[in-house]
LUMTI-152586 format. One line per field, with one value per residue: residue in one letter; chain; z, y negated, x negated of N, C-alpha, C, O, CB in turn. Coordinates in nm, 4 decimals. Glycine has a CB too. Example, Ala and Ser with C-alpha at 12.3 -4.5 7.8 and 13.67 -1.06 7.14 Angstrom:
2
rest	(A|S)
kette	(A|A)
nz	(0.7800|0.7080)
ny	(0.5690|0.2250)
nx	(-1.3190|-1.2850)
caz	(0.7800|0.7140)
cay	(0.4500|0.1060)
cax	(-1.2300|-1.3670)
cz	(0.7800|0.7870)
cy	(0.3300|-0.0030)
cx	(-1.3200|-1.2900)
oz	(0.8465|0.8039)
oy	(0.3319|-0.1138)
ox	(-1.4236|-1.3409)
cbz	(0.9046|0.5725)
cby	(0.4473|0.0598)
cbx	(-1.1308|-1.4084)
//
This chain:
104
rest	(M|Q|E|M|R|Y|S|D|L|A|E|I|N|N|L|M|L|A|L|E|E|R|A|G|L|L|Q|L|L|R|G|A|L|I|S|D|R|I|V|V|R|V|G|A|E|N|E|I|P|E|L|R|A|L|S|M|V|A|A|N|Y|G|L|P|A|R|N|L|G|T|V|S|V|I|G|P|T|R|M|D|Y|A|T|A|I|R|S|V|R|G|A|A|A|L|L|S|E|F|V|E|Q|L|Y|E)
kette	(A|A|A|A|A|A|A|A|A|A|A|A|A|A|A|A|A|A|A|A|A|A|A|A|A|A|A|A|A|A|A|A|A|A|A|A|A|A|A|A|A|A|A|A|A|A|A|A|A|A|A|A|A|A|A|A|A|A|A|A|A|A|A|A|A|A|A|A|A|A|A|A|A|A|A|A|A|A|A|A|A|A|A|A|A|A|A|A|A|A|A|A|A|A|A|A|A|A|A|A|A|A|A|A)
nz	(-1.3749|-1.3538|-1.4462|-1.7151|-1.7913|-1.7667|-1.9683|-2.1896|-2.1858|-2.2480|-2.5099|-2.6342|-2.5965|-2.7548|-3.0043|-3.0314|-3.0482|-3.2924|-3.4614|-3.4364|-3.5641|-3.8633|-4.1061|-4.0967|-4.0517|-4.2807|-4.4695|-4.4029|-4.4623|-4.7327|-4.8386|-4.8312|-5.0104|-5.2612|-5.2903|-5.4073|-5.2384|-4.9097|-4.6484|-4.3786|-4.0836|-3.8143|-3.4920|-3.4460|-3.7181|-3.8097|-3.9477|-3.8180|-3.5170|-3.2925|-3.3359|-3.3014|-3.0989|-3.1709|-3.4147|-3.7667|-4.0074|-4.3420|-4.6436|-4.9881|-5.1684|-5.4428|-5.7893|-6.0690|-6.2280|-6.0710|-5.7512|-5.4701|-5.1974|-4.8570|-4.6245|-4.2857|-3.9900|-3.6754|-3.4029|-3.0993|-3.0800|-3.0210|-3.1448|-3.3137|-3.5976|-3.8236|-3.8217|-3.8373|-4.0908|-4.2579|-4.2052|-4.2935|-4.5617|-4.6470|-4.5964|-4.7716|-5.0163|-5.0240|-5.0237|-5.2676|-5.4465|-5.4014|-5.4902|-5.7586|-5.8497|-5.8303|-6.0301|-6.2634)
ny	(-4.4923|-4.2315|-4.0843|-4.1459|-4.0116|-3.7402|-3.7377|-3.7935|-3.5609|-3.3705|-3.4483|-3.3991|-3.1238|-3.0434|-3.1260|-2.9532|-2.7098|-2.7496|-2.7627|-2.5040|-2.3647|-2.3703|-2.3749|-2.5419|-2.7916|-2.8133|-2.8316|-3.0787|-3.2451|-3.1971|-3.3606|-3.6070|-3.5532|-3.5466|-3.8023|-4.1374|-4.3383|-4.4674|-4.2589|-4.2862|-4.1588|-4.1907|-4.0873|-3.9519|-3.9289|-3.7355|-3.4136|-3.1825|-3.0377|-3.0358|-3.2566|-3.4814|-3.6657|-3.8034|-3.9875|-4.0075|-4.0989|-4.0910|-4.0281|-3.9522|-3.8048|-3.7724|-3.6915|-3.9166|-3.8019|-3.5966|-3.5079|-3.3959|-3.3485|-3.4476|-3.7158|-3.7773|-3.9351|-3.8495|-3.9521|-4.1267|-4.2759|-4.5382|-4.6296|-4.8317|-4.9280|-5.0770|-5.0595|-4.7806|-4.7308|-4.8756|-4.7306|-4.4680|-4.5192|-4.6194|-4.3976|-4.2103|-4.3357|-4.3336|-4.0553|-3.9911|-4.1285|-3.9855|-3.7268|-3.7829|-3.8464|-3.5958|-3.4561|-3.5819)
nx	(-9.4479|-9.5488|-9.3287|-9.3389|-9.5680|-9.4901|-9.3014|-9.4640|-9.6224|-9.4294|-9.3684|-9.6142|-9.6311|-9.4126|-9.5078|-9.7258|-9.5888|-9.4590|-9.6811|-9.7740|-9.5728|-9.6079|-9.4666|-9.2364|-9.3561|-9.5131|-9.3112|-9.2034|-9.4223|-9.4356|-9.2418|-9.3713|-9.5712|-9.4497|-9.3638|-9.4129|-9.4625|-9.5481|-9.4513|-9.2389|-9.1245|-8.9200|-8.8710|-8.5575|-8.5196|-8.6852|-8.6937|-8.7618|-8.6830|-8.8609|-9.0177|-8.8660|-8.8921|-9.1096|-9.3069|-9.3865|-9.6234|-9.7037|-9.8929|-9.9570|-10.2358|-10.4671|-10.5088|-10.4528|-10.2471|-10.1574|-10.0580|-10.2385|-10.2457|-10.1606|-10.2022|-10.1628|-10.0281|-9.9274|-9.7460|-9.6481|-9.3179|-9.3477|-9.5752|-9.8270|-9.7134|-9.7911|-10.0725|-10.0994|-9.9873|-10.1631|-10.3989|-10.3381|-10.2784|-10.5286|-10.7000|-10.5853|-10.6337|-10.9165|-10.9645|-10.8434|-11.0112|-11.2484|-11.1741|-11.1194|-11.3782|-11.4973|-11.3674|-11.4435)
caz	(-1.4552|-1.3545|-1.5340|-1.8513|-1.8133|-1.7921|-2.1005|-2.2868|-2.1889|-2.3208|-2.6512|-2.6801|-2.6026|-2.8734|-3.1206|-3.0409|-3.0985|-3.4358|-3.5307|-3.4386|-3.6683|-3.9757|-4.2185|-4.0822|-4.0686|-4.4223|-4.5410|-4.3762|-4.5381|-4.8747|-4.8745|-4.8580|-5.1269|-5.3851|-5.2905|-5.4492|-5.1343|-4.7733|-4.5847|-4.2349|-4.0162|-3.6754|-3.3978|-3.4921|-3.8636|-3.8373|-3.9707|-3.7263|-3.3825|-3.1989|-3.3647|-3.2934|-3.0014|-3.2264|-3.5468|-3.8625|-4.1210|-4.4332|-4.7825|-5.0671|-5.2377|-5.5519|-5.9201|-6.1203|-6.2824|-5.9838|-5.6082|-5.4208|-5.0543|-4.7812|-4.5037|-4.1980|-3.8488|-3.5932|-3.2741|-3.0265|-3.1536|-2.9880|-3.2028|-3.3958|-3.7327|-3.9237|-3.8219|-3.8864|-4.2353|-4.3209|-4.1906|-4.3811|-4.6996|-4.6727|-4.6038|-4.8947|-5.1287|-5.0246|-5.0672|-5.4115|-5.5149|-5.3904|-5.5786|-5.8976|-5.8817|-5.8469|-6.1538|-6.3797)
cay	(-4.4525|-4.0867|-4.0336|-4.1602|-3.9043|-3.6174|-3.7543|-3.7772|-3.4190|-3.2988|-3.4798|-3.3274|-2.9825|-3.0272|-3.1364|-2.8285|-2.6085|-2.7759|-2.7252|-2.3582|-2.3222|-2.4508|-2.3820|-2.6629|-2.9080|-2.8206|-2.8803|-3.2220|-3.3097|-3.1830|-3.4813|-3.7112|-3.5128|-3.5792|-3.9440|-4.2326|-4.4404|-4.4245|-4.2012|-4.3125|-4.0942|-4.2349|-4.0165|-3.8648|-3.9132|-3.6146|-3.2950|-3.0775|-3.0746|-3.0601|-3.3860|-3.5900|-3.7661|-3.8582|-4.0496|-3.9647|-4.1857|-4.0036|-4.0709|-3.8481|-3.8376|-3.6808|-3.7447|-3.9996|-3.7215|-3.4843|-3.5213|-3.2741|-3.3292|-3.5622|-3.7633|-3.8231|-3.9659|-3.8177|-4.0156|-4.1678|-4.3705|-4.6745|-4.6545|-4.9515|-4.8792|-5.1494|-4.9993|-4.6430|-4.7367|-4.9151|-4.6212|-4.3581|-4.5669|-4.6269|-4.2618|-4.1486|-4.3984|-4.2816|-3.9160|-3.9913|-4.1674|-3.8727|-3.6198|-3.8276|-3.8322|-3.4535|-3.4072|-3.6569)
cax	(-9.5621|-9.5591|-9.2239|-9.3872|-9.6651|-9.4165|-9.2418|-9.5722|-9.6596|-9.3246|-9.3865|-9.7336|-9.5931|-9.3286|-9.5953|-9.8017|-9.4957|-9.4393|-9.8039|-9.7813|-9.4792|-9.6569|-9.3724|-9.1552|-9.4428|-9.5483|-9.1930|-9.1959|-9.5295|-9.4053|-9.1682|-9.4713|-9.6488|-9.3782|-9.3281|-9.5160|-9.4686|-9.5765|-9.3332|-9.2333|-9.0120|-8.9210|-8.7846|-8.4493|-8.5272|-8.7630|-8.6116|-8.8040|-8.6365|-8.9721|-9.0815|-8.7682|-8.9355|-9.2329|-9.2969|-9.4869|-9.6542|-9.7770|-9.9128|-10.0212|-10.3606|-10.4957|-10.5435|-10.3429|-10.1372|-10.1220|-10.0824|-10.3025|-10.2275|-10.1118|-10.2695|-10.0556|-10.0491|-9.8114|-9.7682|-9.5276|-9.2330|-9.3915|-9.7075|-9.8472|-9.6837|-9.8709|-10.2057|-10.0865|-9.9643|-10.2906|-10.4943|-10.2978|-10.2960|-10.6729|-10.7550|-10.5362|-10.7051|-11.0533|-10.9599|-10.8134|-11.1348|-11.3407|-11.1273|-11.1394|-11.5211|-11.5249|-11.3088|-11.4911)
cz	(-1.4646|-1.4431|-1.6792|-1.8840|-1.8423|-1.9304|-2.2088|-2.2980|-2.2649|-2.4706|-2.7091|-2.6926|-2.7260|-3.0013|-3.1393|-3.0920|-3.2484|-3.5157|-3.5397|-3.5434|-3.7921|-4.0872|-4.2121|-4.1049|-4.2145|-4.5062|-4.5230|-4.4568|-4.6884|-4.9246|-4.9054|-4.9831|-5.2573|-5.3945|-5.3383|-5.3461|-5.0020|-4.7144|-4.4351|-4.1803|-3.8684|-3.5952|-3.4623|-3.6434|-3.9027|-3.8470|-3.8721|-3.5841|-3.2853|-3.2207|-3.3486|-3.1880|-3.0500|-3.3594|-3.6353|-3.9715|-4.2135|-4.5720|-4.8573|-5.1250|-5.3505|-5.6771|-5.9728|-6.1694|-6.1878|-5.8380|-5.5550|-5.2730|-4.9889|-4.6636|-4.4132|-4.0580|-3.7793|-3.4554|-3.2079|-3.1078|-3.1258|-3.0466|-3.2824|-3.5425|-3.8393|-3.9350|-3.8760|-4.0375|-4.3081|-4.3168|-4.2858|-4.5268|-4.7371|-4.6865|-4.7325|-5.0167|-5.1378|-5.0700|-5.2170|-5.4924|-5.5154|-5.4871|-5.7244|-5.9403|-5.9038|-5.9826|-6.2778|-6.4651)
cy	(-4.3003|-4.0246|-4.0399|-4.0497|-3.7728|-3.6221|-3.7342|-3.6316|-3.3376|-3.3237|-3.4048|-3.1785|-2.9551|-3.0358|-3.0073|-2.7145|-2.6250|-2.7364|-2.5741|-2.3002|-2.4065|-2.4696|-2.5094|-2.7885|-2.9241|-2.8706|-3.0314|-3.2973|-3.2996|-3.3041|-3.5969|-3.6797|-3.5529|-3.7257|-4.0298|-4.3435|-4.3804|-4.3727|-4.2271|-4.2462|-4.1282|-4.1533|-3.9223|-3.8471|-3.7883|-3.4948|-3.1835|-3.1182|-3.1085|-3.1959|-3.5042|-3.6946|-3.8374|-3.9261|-3.9997|-4.0698|-4.1015|-4.0653|-3.9573|-3.8987|-3.7386|-3.7525|-3.8291|-3.9183|-3.6103|-3.5138|-3.3888|-3.2464|-3.4544|-3.5915|-3.8141|-3.8536|-3.9304|-3.8735|-4.0544|-4.2688|-4.5148|-4.7079|-4.7853|-4.9093|-4.9493|-5.0886|-4.8563|-4.6413|-4.7750|-4.8007|-4.5063|-4.3979|-4.5699|-4.4894|-4.1922|-4.2055|-4.3447|-4.1354|-3.9065|-4.0274|-4.0520|-3.7605|-3.6587|-3.8147|-3.6860|-3.4020|-3.4852|-3.5755)
cx	(-9.5724|-9.4513|-9.2688|-9.4871|-9.5953|-9.3520|-9.3463|-9.6153|-9.5566|-9.3378|-9.5060|-9.7031|-9.5074|-9.4110|-9.6739|-9.7132|-9.4740|-9.5627|-9.8184|-9.6867|-9.5070|-9.5555|-9.2886|-9.2360|-9.4836|-9.4317|-9.1790|-9.3011|-9.5076|-9.3262|-9.2617|-9.5506|-9.5807|-9.3393|-9.4447|-9.5354|-9.5141|-9.4452|-9.3432|-9.1072|-9.0230|-8.8205|-8.6857|-8.4467|-8.6064|-8.6711|-8.6426|-8.7635|-8.7488|-9.0380|-8.9860|-8.8010|-9.0616|-9.2048|-9.4097|-9.4996|-9.7412|-9.7866|-9.9802|-10.1530|-10.3797|-10.5393|-10.4272|-10.2223|-10.0911|-10.1576|-10.1357|-10.2781|-10.1733|-10.2030|-10.1588|-10.1065|-9.9188|-9.8403|-9.6378|-9.4464|-9.2736|-9.5295|-9.7095|-9.8317|-9.7668|-10.0104|-10.2006|-10.0685|-10.0920|-10.3907|-10.4632|-10.3180|-10.4445|-10.7366|-10.7112|-10.6088|-10.8483|-11.0587|-10.9317|-10.9375|-11.2349|-11.3019|-11.1465|-11.2848|-11.5570|-11.4782|-11.3531|-11.5835)
oz	(-1.5714|-1.5088|-1.7575|-1.9965|-1.9330|-2.0011|-2.3082|-2.4081|-2.3384|-2.5503|-2.8206|-2.7891|-2.7943|-3.0961|-3.2514|-3.1708|-3.3226|-3.6257|-3.6389|-3.6047|-3.8202|-4.1562|-4.3134|-4.1702|-4.2661|-4.6031|-4.6177|-4.5137|-4.7637|-5.0395|-4.9957|-5.0545|-5.3536|-5.4972|-5.3127|-5.3665|-4.9852|-4.7292|-4.3722|-4.2259|-3.8046|-3.6261|-3.5258|-3.6927|-4.0158|-3.7644|-3.8457|-3.5361|-3.2042|-3.1319|-3.3801|-3.1886|-2.9792|-3.4100|-3.5871|-4.0213|-4.1695|-4.6130|-4.7983|-5.1300|-5.3535|-5.6719|-5.9257|-6.1538|-6.2194|-5.8059|-5.5899|-5.2287|-5.0552|-4.6112|-4.4585|-4.0145|-3.8198|-3.3972|-3.2551|-3.1938|-3.2014|-3.0031|-3.3138|-3.6036|-3.9362|-4.0455|-3.9522|-4.1056|-4.4093|-4.4152|-4.3512|-4.6064|-4.8465|-4.7766|-4.7957|-5.1097|-5.2469|-5.1461|-5.2858|-5.5945|-5.6173|-5.5574|-5.8056|-6.0539|-5.9893|-6.0424|-6.3874|-6.5670)
oy	(-4.2464|-3.9237|-3.9494|-3.9998|-3.7003|-3.5214|-3.6661|-3.5835|-3.2455|-3.2315|-3.3531|-3.1144|-2.8547|-2.9611|-2.9579|-2.6317|-2.5269|-2.6825|-2.5219|-2.1979|-2.5028|-2.5714|-2.5775|-2.8818|-3.0358|-2.9439|-3.1029|-3.4024|-3.3842|-3.3455|-3.6762|-3.7708|-3.5894|-3.7689|-3.9983|-4.4332|-4.2586|-4.4360|-4.1940|-4.2747|-4.0980|-4.1505|-3.8242|-3.7579|-3.7408|-3.4768|-3.0987|-3.2232|-3.2000|-3.2451|-3.6172|-3.8026|-3.9225|-3.9224|-3.9556|-4.1226|-4.0460|-4.1438|-3.8762|-4.0191|-3.6333|-3.8600|-3.8142|-3.9615|-3.5376|-3.5413|-3.2822|-3.1320|-3.5539|-3.5035|-3.8863|-3.8057|-3.9761|-3.8466|-4.0187|-4.3384|-4.6046|-4.8036|-4.8415|-4.8605|-4.8859|-5.0686|-4.8157|-4.5583|-4.7139|-4.7764|-4.4535|-4.3189|-4.5276|-4.4664|-4.1229|-4.1318|-4.3139|-4.0969|-3.8227|-3.9649|-4.0242|-3.7062|-3.5751|-3.7765|-3.6560|-3.3152|-3.4573|-3.6243)
ox	(-9.6015|-9.4768|-9.2399|-9.4883|-9.6361|-9.3487|-9.3211|-9.6420|-9.5922|-9.3205|-9.4992|-9.7448|-9.5275|-9.3867|-9.6868|-9.7586|-9.4708|-9.5507|-9.8692|-9.7172|-9.4357|-9.5586|-9.2723|-9.1894|-9.4882|-9.4515|-9.1464|-9.2717|-9.5558|-9.3418|-9.2350|-9.5928|-9.6481|-9.2868|-9.5608|-9.6173|-9.5178|-9.3407|-9.4437|-8.9965|-9.1239|-8.7014|-8.7245|-8.3777|-8.5960|-8.5816|-8.5572|-8.8061|-8.7346|-9.1076|-9.0234|-8.7419|-9.1154|-9.0926|-9.5141|-9.4002|-9.8419|-9.7011|-10.0515|-10.1783|-10.3160|-10.5990|-10.3145|-10.1081|-9.9970|-10.2732|-10.0849|-10.2891|-10.1440|-10.2712|-10.0700|-10.2111|-9.8119|-9.9454|-9.5299|-9.5004|-9.2363|-9.5936|-9.6046|-9.9268|-9.8086|-10.0607|-10.2883|-10.1288|-10.1262|-10.4605|-10.5531|-10.3689|-10.4817|-10.8172|-10.7910|-10.6415|-10.8960|-11.1475|-10.9901|-10.9660|-11.2982|-11.3872|-11.1860|-11.3129|-11.6403|-11.5417|-11.3046|-11.6324)
cbz	(-1.3969|-1.2122|-1.5148|-1.8715|-1.6920|-1.6836|-2.1139|-2.2482|-2.0468|-2.2713|-2.6702|-2.5831|-2.4748|-2.8752|-3.1058|-2.9041|-3.0242|-3.4596|-3.4603|-3.3003|-3.6215|-4.0322|-4.2193|-3.9454|-3.9797|-4.4725|-4.4912|-4.2263|-4.5017|-4.9004|-4.7628|-4.7391|-5.1248|-5.3967|-5.1505|-5.5846|-5.1175|-4.6864|-4.6150|-4.2043|-4.0397|-3.6651|-3.3161|-3.4464|-3.9270|-3.7288|-4.1118|-3.7363|-3.3252|-3.2125|-3.5057|-3.2656|-2.8641|-3.2439|-3.5361|-3.9225|-4.0764|-4.4413|-4.7910|-5.1796|-5.1404|-5.5814|-6.0192|-6.2333|-6.4140|-6.0303|-5.5328|-5.4450|-4.9891|-4.7324|-4.5346|-4.1913|-3.8252|-3.5886|-3.2901|-2.8897|-3.1167|-2.8366|-3.2933|-3.3690|-3.7633|-3.8874|-3.6799|-3.8183|-4.2685|-4.2509|-4.0472|-4.3556|-4.7166|-4.5615|-4.4815|-4.9086|-5.1131|-4.8855|-4.9882|-5.4430|-5.4477|-5.2460|-5.5514|-5.9141|-5.7690|-5.7359|-6.1430|-6.3366)
cby	(-4.5108|-4.0322|-4.1130|-4.2981|-3.8890|-3.5947|-3.8927|-3.8639|-3.3641|-3.3418|-3.6304|-3.3502|-2.9414|-3.1330|-3.2559|-2.7918|-2.6169|-2.9246|-2.7850|-2.3010|-2.3368|-2.3882|-2.2588|-2.6675|-2.8958|-2.6842|-2.8081|-3.2499|-3.2484|-3.0529|-3.5202|-3.7270|-3.3629|-3.4942|-3.9882|-4.2932|-4.5078|-4.5421|-4.0478|-4.4670|-3.9377|-4.3859|-4.1140|-3.9196|-4.0373|-3.5915|-3.2448|-3.0525|-2.9629|-2.9505|-3.3855|-3.5335|-3.7006|-3.7479|-4.2038|-3.8270|-4.3215|-3.8664|-4.2026|-3.8006|-3.8353|-3.5969|-3.6301|-4.0861|-3.6607|-3.3565|-3.5637|-3.2820|-3.2886|-3.5378|-3.8763|-3.7191|-4.1183|-3.6624|-4.1373|-4.2281|-4.3500|-4.6923|-4.5373|-5.0176|-4.8974|-5.2996|-5.0005|-4.5721|-4.8367|-5.0393|-4.5709|-4.3187|-4.7079|-4.7036|-4.1790|-4.1697|-4.5530|-4.2949|-3.8390|-4.0901|-4.2914|-3.8198|-3.5876|-3.9728|-3.8914|-3.3742|-3.4115|-3.7824)
cbx	(-9.6905|-9.5486|-9.0941|-9.4510|-9.7568|-9.3099|-9.1775|-9.6917|-9.6751|-9.1848|-9.4046|-9.8526|-9.5171|-9.2183|-9.6912|-9.8619|-9.3613|-9.4066|-9.9249|-9.7484|-9.3291|-9.7795|-9.2805|-9.0921|-9.5673|-9.5935|-9.0654|-9.2139|-9.6632|-9.3264|-9.0733|-9.5660|-9.6718|-9.2546|-9.2843|-9.4799|-9.3325|-9.6372|-9.3207|-9.2344|-9.0112|-8.8893|-8.7105|-8.3172|-8.5909|-8.8694|-8.6313|-8.9587|-8.5549|-9.0768|-9.1375|-8.6329|-8.9608|-9.3387|-9.3007|-9.4511|-9.7272|-9.7099|-9.9982|-9.9281|-10.4827|-10.3760|-10.5781|-10.3938|-10.1792|-10.1931|-9.9530|-10.4489|-10.3583|-9.9692|-10.3784|-9.9455|-10.0897|-9.7822|-9.8559|-9.5654|-9.0856|-9.3948|-9.7488|-9.9895|-9.5365|-9.8810|-10.2653|-9.9681|-9.8525|-10.3499|-10.4950|-10.1503|-10.2338|-10.7417|-10.7111|-10.3844|-10.7067|-11.1147|-10.8532|-10.6990|-11.1971|-11.3433|-10.9795|-11.0936|-11.6082|-11.4583|-11.1600|-11.5606)
//
């Protein structure tokens, strides 16, 4: 159990490093921004070395003719992907509805 804690701390430290270097994280999220589908990157599929022990689920939101941003969940590779996908999809849909109301 204690070994798992050290592993989790290392993953959190790597995530914090990735967040501090925003350029790489923004590039990763840009892939979700241009996609019409949910983007799932698991472990080694992540382009950013600090995130290779983690997973990301992301979706874009915005107007029908223009994506404005992304919603994402970054977590351990053992996360509940079905719940993460539903959560990201739901949050993106709500944000899109909100933005559409603003621009009506």
